[in-house]
C-alpha positions as CSV (number, residue, x, y, z in Angstrom):
1,M,40.6,91.1,126.6
2,K,40.9,87.7,128.4
3,R,38.9,84.5,128.3
4,F,39.3,81.8,130.9
5,S,39.0,78.0,130.8
6,D,35.6,78.1,132.6
7,G,34.1,80.3,129.9
8,S,34.3,83.6,131.9
9,F,35.9,86.6,130.2
10,L,37.0,90.1,131.1
11,E,36.8,93.2,129.1
12,Y,37.1,97.0,129.3
13,D,34.2,99.2,128.5
14,E,32.6,102.5,129.3
15,G,32.2,103.1,133.1
16,S,30.9,106.0,135.1
17,F,34.4,107.7,135.1
18,D,36.1,106.6,131.9
19,R,36.2,103.9,129.2
20,W,38.5,101.7,131.3
21,C,36.0,100.0,133.6
22,V,36.7,96.3,134.0
23,Y,33.7,94.0,133.4
24,L,33.4,90.3,134.1
25,T,31.0,88.0,132.3
26,R,30.5,84.4,133.6
27,P,28.8,81.6,131.7
28,G,25.2,81.2,132.8
29,G,25.3,84.3,134.9
30,P,24.4,87.9,134.4
31,T,26.4,89.4,131.5
32,K,28.9,92.1,131.9
33,L,29.1,93.0,135.6
34,A,31.4,95.8,136.6
35,V,33.9,94.4,139.1
36,K,34.1,96.3,142.4
37,D,37.2,96.4,144.6
38,A,35.4,94.9,147.6
39,Q,34.5,91.8,145.6
40,Y,38.0,90.8,144.7
41,F,39.4,91.9,148.1
42,K,36.9,89.5,149.7
43,A,38.0,86.7,147.4
44,L,41.7,87.4,148.3
45,R,40.8,87.4,152.0
46,R,39.0,84.1,151.6
47,D,41.8,82.5,149.6
48,S,44.5,83.7,152.0
49,A,43.1,81.2,154.5
50,L,43.9,78.4,152.1
51,F,47.2,79.6,150.6
52,G,48.6,82.2,153.0
53,A,48.4,86.0,152.8
54,E,52.2,86.4,152.2
55,R,52.1,84.0,149.2
56,L,49.1,85.7,147.6
57,Y,50.6,89.1,148.2
58,A,54.0,88.1,146.7
59,D,52.2,86.9,143.6
60,F,50.1,90.1,143.5
61,V,53.4,92.1,143.6
62,T,54.6,90.0,140.6
63,V,51.5,91.1,138.7
64,Y,51.9,94.7,140.0
65,D,55.4,94.8,138.6
66,M,54.1,94.0,135.1
67,V,51.8,97.0,134.9
68,D,52.2,100.3,133.1
69,E,49.7,102.1,131.0
70,T,49.7,99.5,128.3
71,F,47.6,96.3,128.3
72,R,49.7,93.4,127.0
73,E,48.4,89.9,126.1
74,P,51.7,88.2,127.1
75,D,51.1,89.6,130.6
76,M,47.7,87.8,130.7
77,E,49.5,84.6,129.8
78,R,52.0,85.1,132.5
79,I,49.2,85.6,135.1
80,T,47.6,82.3,134.0
81,A,51.0,80.6,134.4
82,L,51.5,82.2,137.8
83,T,48.1,81.1,139.1
84,R,48.3,77.6,137.8
85,K,50.0,76.4,141.0
86,Y,46.9,77.3,143.0
87,G,45.0,74.5,141.3
88,E,47.1,71.7,142.7
89,R,44.3,70.6,145.1
90,D,41.3,72.2,143.4
91,P,41.6,73.2,139.7
92,G,38.8,75.8,140.1
93,K,41.1,77.8,142.5
94,A,43.6,78.3,139.7
95,V,40.8,79.8,137.5
96,D,39.5,81.9,140.4
97,L,42.8,83.4,141.1
98,D,43.6,83.9,137.4
99,I,40.4,85.9,137.2
100,I,41.2,87.9,140.4
101,F,44.8,88.7,139.4
102,S,43.7,89.5,135.8
103,I,41.1,91.9,137.2
104,L,43.7,93.6,139.3
105,Y,46.1,93.8,136.4
106,M,43.4,95.4,134.2
107,G,42.3,97.7,137.0
108,M,45.9,98.9,137.5
109,V,46.4,99.5,133.8
110,A,43.3,101.7,134.0
111,E,44.7,103.5,137.0
112,E,47.9,104.2,135.2
113,R,45.9,105.7,132.3
114,K,44.1,108.2,134.5
115,E,45.3,111.6,133.5
116,H,45.3,113.4,136.9
117,A,45.8,110.4,139.2
118,V,48.9,110.8,141.3
119,L,49.0,107.4,143.0
120,K,48.2,105.5,139.9
121,K,48.4,101.7,140.4
122,R,49.7,102.1,143.9
123,V,46.1,102.8,145.1
124,K,45.2,99.1,144.2
125,R,48.4,97.9,145.9
126,L,47.5,99.8,149.0
127,G,44.1,98.0,149.2
128,V,45.6,94.6,148.6
129,Y,48.2,95.3,151.2
130,Q,45.6,96.4,153.7
131,V,43.5,93.3,153.2
132,L,46.3,90.7,153.0
133,M,49.0,92.0,155.2
134,L,47.1,94.2,157.7
135,G,44.0,92.1,157.9
136,M,41.7,95.0,157.2
137,D,38.1,94.3,156.3
138,P,37.7,94.1,152.5
139,E,34.8,96.6,152.4
140,E,36.8,99.1,154.6
141,A,39.9,98.7,152.4
142,A,37.8,99.2,149.2
143,A,36.5,102.5,150.6
144,Y,39.6,103.6,152.5
145,S,41.2,105.9,149.9
146,R,38.1,107.7,148.8
147,G,38.3,111.4,149.6
148,K,41.7,111.2,151.2
149,P,44.5,113.5,150.0
150,W,47.0,111.7,147.8
151,R,49.9,112.8,150.0
152,E,48.4,111.1,153.0
153,L,47.9,107.9,151.0
154,N,51.4,108.2,149.6
155,E,52.8,108.4,153.1
156,L,51.1,105.1,153.9
157,C,52.5,103.6,150.7
158,V,56.0,104.8,151.7
159,Q,55.6,103.3,155.1
160,Y,54.6,99.9,153.5
161,G,57.5,100.1,151.1
162,F,55.9,101.1,147.8
163,G,55.4,104.8,147.8
164,L,57.1,107.6,146.0
165,E,59.6,109.5,148.2
166,R,59.1,113.2,147.8
């Protein structure tokens, strides 16, 4: 689905819930690892110290706004262009954030495709918001929505400015 300049690539494949699990393969590393929310939340937290949480969140929202239930190659190119600026001091950072934002994009497309999901892509935005804007621990944010009623989560999304008014 997307190949990066460092040789890494992302793809969808069968997961434990559906066929829209996002897998990352890195050169010289284990092949085809399913990407967990806590992993990229930790990376976002780490990079927020370098680039600022508000800047990363604003760029995430740009990616969020691209997403519906259809994966599109031009969106992948837009993400690469968006993250290029993060490589000004360290070219590896641009690739790292390209991977993170691409994983988020693909994960949100998968959320949009889930038949009975009510929150859809907003569940990923809630986690990113909690980590970057509220300073929540990445592990806690990754587990936060599990088992909670969608209405309760939607109320939080409304409070933070991206929920559905009902």
